[in-house]
C-alpha positions in Angstrom: -0.1 0.0 0.2 1.5 3.4 -1.0 1.7 6.1 1.5 0.2 8.9 -1.4 -2.3 8.4 -3.9 -0.9 8.2 -7.6 -2.1 10.6 -10.2 -1.9 10.0 -14.0 0.0 13.1 -15.4 1.0 14.3 -18.9 4.8 15.1 -18.0 8.4 14.2 -18.8 11.4 13.7 -17.0 14.8 14.4 -17.8 16.6 11.7 -16.0 20.2 11.0 -15.0 21.5 7.9 -14.3 24.8 5.7 -14.3 23.3 3.9 -17.4 23.4 6.6 -20.2 26.2 9.1 -20.2 24.2 12.1 -20.3 20.6 12.5 -19.6 17.8 11.4 -21.1 14.3 12.5 -21.4 11.2 9.8 -20.8 7.5 9.8 -19.9 5.8 9.7 -16.3 3.5 7.3 -16.2 2.0 8.5 -13.0 3.4 10.3 -9.7 2.7 11.2 -6.2 4.2 13.4 -3.4 6.4 10.4 -2.4 7.4 8.5 -5.7 6.9 8.1 -9.5 6.6 5.5 -12.3 9.0 6.2 -15.1 8.1 4.8 -18.4 11.5 3.7 -20.3 13.4 0.8 -21.6 16.6 2.1 -20.1 16.7 0.8 -16.5 19.1 1.9 -13.8 19.8 -0.3 -11.1 17.4 -1.2 -8.1 19.0 0.8 -5.4 20.5 3.5 -7.6 20.3 7.0 -6.5 19.0 9.1 -9.5 19.1 12.9 -10.4 15.5 14.1 -12.0 13.9 17.4 -13.4 10.2 17.4 -14.2 9.9 19.5 -17.6 6.6 20.9 -19.4 6.1 20.4 -22.8 8.1 23.6 -23.3 11.0 21.9 -22.1 11.1 24.1 -18.8 12.2 22.5 -15.5 9.1 22.5 -13.0 11.3 20.6 -10.2 14.4 18.9 -10.0 15.9 16.7 -7.0 17.1 13.1 -6.2 15.3 10.1 -5.7 16.1 6.2 -5.1 15.1 3.4 -7.6 12.9 1.4 -5.6 12.0 -1.4 -8.5 12.5 -1.7 -12.0 10.1 -3.8 -14.6 11.5 -5.1 -18.2 9.0 -8.2 -18.6 6.1 -7.8 -20.7 5.8 -5.2 -23.6 8.3 -2.7 -24.1 6.1 0.3 -23.4 5.0 -1.0 -20.0 9.0 -1.3 -18.8 10.2 1.1 -16.3 11.2 2.0 -12.9 9.5 3.2 -9.7 11.4 6.0 -7.4 11.1 7.2 -4.4 11.7 11.2 -4.2 14.0 12.1 -1.5 11.8 15.2 -0.6 8.2 15.3 -1.6 6.7 16.8 -4.2 4.6 19.8 -3.6 0.9 19.3 -3.8 0.5 22.5 -5.9 2.9 21.3 -8.3 1.1 17.8 -8.5 -2.6 19.7 -9.2 -0.8 21.6 -12.0 0.6 18.3 -14.0 -2.6 16.4 -13.4 -4.6 19.4 -15.0 -2.4 19.6 -18.3 
């Protein structure tokens, strides 16, 4: 059971992990104050600390921070591959509301 409810959103993450030499941008499937599911076939290691930026469709950074990779999924259709993260600092309610309304 999750501590915070998840919201379906239409935004992207710029992700910095050990698996790529630079950042890459990918979709966010859902997000809460405490974490998110990131859709991507590029999977970091479970337990890895990543850096991220939440970006809008204008590629403007709305939020940035660090998170820990809690789990990864690499089975089933590739569009369902991804990883779950736990934010080191909770995301503000106002930002979550703005993301779910776009």
